[in-house]
N, C-alpha and C positions, 0 to 999 in steps of 0.2 A: 089959236093955231092949230093946224092937224099935225098929228104925232106921228103919222106912218103916211111915207109918199109911196103911191102905185104906179108903176109905169104901164100902160097898156098899149103894147104894140100891136096893132090891128087894123086892116085898112076896111074893115065894115066899120060903119059909125053907128050902126044897131050894137053890135057887141062894147063898142066903146060904153054908148050910152045905158047899155044895160049892167057894165059892171060899176060905172056911178051910181047909177039908181039900187043898187043893190046893199049898197055900203049905207052903214050910218050916218047922217050928216056930221060934220065937225070932226070926225075922228079919223078922217083920210084926206090927203093930197091926191088926187088922181092926174096925172101928167100923162098925155097920149101920142102917139105917132104913129101915121097911116103908111109907113114902109119900113122895111129892115134898116136902110140908110139912118134916117133923121132918128129911127127908135135908138141904133149903134151911138149916136152922138149925144142921146138924150142918157143914156145908162151913162156916159160918162159925166154929162154934167151936172144931172139931176141928183147923182147917186141915191137912188130909190130900195126902199126896205125890199119891195117886192117888184117882180116884172112878169107880166102876163102875155105871152109871147108866141104869136100865129105863127106856124112854119111854111105857110103857103103866103107869102109877101112880095109884092113889085120892091123891084130895084137891088135888095138883096133878101135873099128868102131868111126865114128865120132860123134854119137850120147854120146858115153862114154867121150870122148875128150871134149863135150860142155858140158855136166854135171858137170866134175871133174872142170873144169875150174870155172863154175858157183858158185861152192862151195868153190872154193880157195877163190874167190872173196869174197862171203857171209860171211866167215868166217874171214878174214882179217877186212872187213869192220867192223863186232862185235867187233873184237879185239879193232881196233881204236877208235870206240865210248865208250868203256867200261874206257879208259883210259883217 
């Protein structure tokens, strides 16, 4: 079983394949998303160790994904610190 999960959010199949090909076999589970909306959902469901995020994406830009994820984490930390 892979010890690390990497989420590649990129609309280019070439980039997704290149990332898979450059990693040693067996150590990484590479999860892919082809647009920002799917990528954001996979961040939540897959809980990756590393996210490789293209900023020029269809449906939702990489910048929007980054901002929304940052906001989720900030709000989560605030809620935990208040209890």
